[in-house]
C-alpha positions in Angstrom: 84.7 46.9 161.1 86.8 44.1 159.6 88.2 43.4 163.2 84.5 43.2 164.5 83.4 40.6 161.8 86.6 38.6 162.3 86.0 38.7 166.1 82.3 37.5 165.5 83.6 34.7 162.9 86.0 33.4 165.5 83.6 33.5 168.2 80.7 31.8 166.4 83.3 29.4 165.0 84.6 28.2 168.2 81.1 27.8 169.5 79.8 25.9 166.5 83.0 23.8 166.0 83.5 23.2 169.7 86.3 24.0 172.1 88.6 22.7 174.8 88.1 24.7 178.0 87.6 21.6 180.2 89.8 20.1 182.5 91.1 17.0 181.1 92.6 14.0 183.2 96.3 13.6 182.3 96.5 10.3 184.0 96.0 8.5 180.7 97.7 10.0 177.6 96.3 8.9 174.2 98.3 8.7 170.8 97.0 10.6 167.8 95.0 7.9 165.7 96.8 8.4 162.5 100.4 7.5 161.1 103.5 8.4 162.9 105.2 11.7 161.7 102.0 12.9 160.1 99.9 16.1 160.7 96.3 16.2 160.7 93.7 18.8 161.3 90.9 18.9 164.1 87.9 20.0 162.2 85.5 19.7 165.3 86.3 19.6 169.0 84.6 18.8 172.2 80.9 20.0 172.4 80.9 21.5 168.9 77.3 22.6 168.1 77.5 21.5 164.4 77.2 17.5 165.6 79.1 17.2 168.9 76.5 18.9 171.4 76.7 17.3 174.7 79.6 15.0 173.6 83.4 15.4 174.1 84.4 14.1 170.6 87.0 15.0 168.2 86.9 15.1 164.3 90.2 14.4 162.4 90.1 15.4 158.8 91.6 12.4 157.1 91.4 11.1 153.4 89.3 8.3 152.5 91.2 5.0 152.8 93.8 6.4 155.4 95.1 4.2 158.0 93.6 4.5 161.6 95.9 3.5 164.6 94.7 2.8 168.1 95.2 5.7 170.6 95.2 3.2 173.5 95.4 -0.4 173.9 92.5 -2.8 175.0 89.9 -5.2 173.7 87.8 -4.8 170.7 84.1 -5.1 172.4 81.9 -4.0 169.5 82.2 -3.1 165.7 80.2 -2.6 162.6 81.6 -2.2 159.1 78.7 -3.1 156.8 77.4 0.4 155.9 78.3 2.2 152.7 75.7 4.9 153.3 76.6 8.7 153.8 74.6 11.6 155.0 73.8 12.4 151.3 72.0 9.1 151.3 69.0 9.6 153.6 68.0 6.2 153.9 70.0 4.9 157.0 72.1 8.1 157.1 73.1 7.4 160.9 74.6 3.9 160.1 78.2 4.8 160.6 80.8 2.1 160.5 82.6 2.1 164.0 84.8 0.2 166.3 85.1 0.3 170.1 87.9 -0.8 172.3 87.5 -1.2 176.2 90.5 -0.1 178.1 91.9 -1.8 181.3 90.4 0.8 183.5 87.0 0.3 182.2 86.8 3.3 180.1 86.1 2.9 176.0 87.5 4.5 172.8 85.1 4.7 169.9 86.3 5.4 166.2 83.7 6.1 163.7 82.9 6.8 160.1 85.4 3.9 158.7 85.1 2.6 155.2 82.7 0.0 154.2 84.7 -3.4 155.4 87.2 -0.8 156.5 87.9 -2.4 160.1 91.1 -4.6 160.1 90.5 -6.3 163.7 87.9 -8.6 165.0 85.5 -8.5 168.2 87.5 -9.9 171.0 91.0 -9.0 169.7 93.3 -7.4 172.2 94.9 -4.3 170.7 98.2 -2.5 171.6 98.6 1.3 171.4 99.5 2.3 167.9 98.4 -0.8 166.3 96.8 -0.4 162.8 93.0 -1.0 163.4 90.9 0.4 160.5 90.7 2.7 157.4 88.8 6.0 157.2 85.7 6.4 155.2 82.6 8.6 154.9 79.7 6.5 156.3 76.9 7.5 158.5 76.2 11.3 159.4 79.2 12.3 157.5 79.8 14.8 154.8 83.3 14.0 154.1 85.9 11.5 155.0 87.1 12.0 158.6 87.6 10.0 161.9 85.2 10.8 164.7 87.0 9.8 167.9 85.3 9.9 171.6 86.3 8.3 174.9 83.5 7.5 177.4 82.9 5.6 180.6 79.4 3.8 181.5 77.5 5.3 184.4 75.1 3.4 186.6 72.2 3.8 184.3 74.0 2.3 181.5 74.6 5.7 179.9 77.8 6.6 178.0 79.4 9.8 179.6 82.2 11.2 177.5 85.2 12.8 178.7 88.1 15.0 177.5 91.4 13.5 176.7 95.0 14.5 176.5 97.2 13.5 173.6 100.9 13.0 173.1 101.9 15.3 170.0 105.1 16.3 168.6 105.1 19.5 170.9 104.2 17.6 174.0 101.1 16.9 175.6 97.9 18.6 174.3 94.1 18.9 174.9 93.2 19.2 171.3 91.5 22.2 169.9 89.3 22.7 166.5 91.1 24.2 163.6 94.4 23.4 164.8 96.9 21.0 163.1 98.7 18.4 165.4 101.7 16.2 164.3 102.2 12.7 165.7 105.6 12.1 166.8 107.6 9.6 165.0 107.6 6.1 166.6 110.9 4.8 168.1 110.8 1.6 166.3 
């Protein structure tokens, strides 16, 4: 009976928190968006039913005020950092602070839930992979401090089409899964 309950919990958990069963394009490898040498938990994966339905997005558990680093270089095209509201404050609950970086192939990376005034770059700035760009917070549709990360392209109708990504980890290239810990390799500086 315990095994059946555990199986049901795991099956429901992966459905609720998302999974990585889709093919990813290894043409572009992304860096983990936190400090080199650190390990962080992915709390929700692609297509998670909690809040990622229809979206290839990842949630990294990070403490408030923790540094966020660019997973891939590009140009800052959009940002918002004036919200201090969380999900618990029902007015403007969806006003999450965010940062968007456009890459040289026309795709975008979006970082969300940064702290109030927690973005450390400006619109139009050219960003390098691994550059410090912001600090984590708990703004918008968020129940705890974390980083929501998503990559997307814009289709011919102007709609964002998210896609799964591959990351460089201490153990090699990986398509990240929920409820797994990942360590960022130490930089070679």
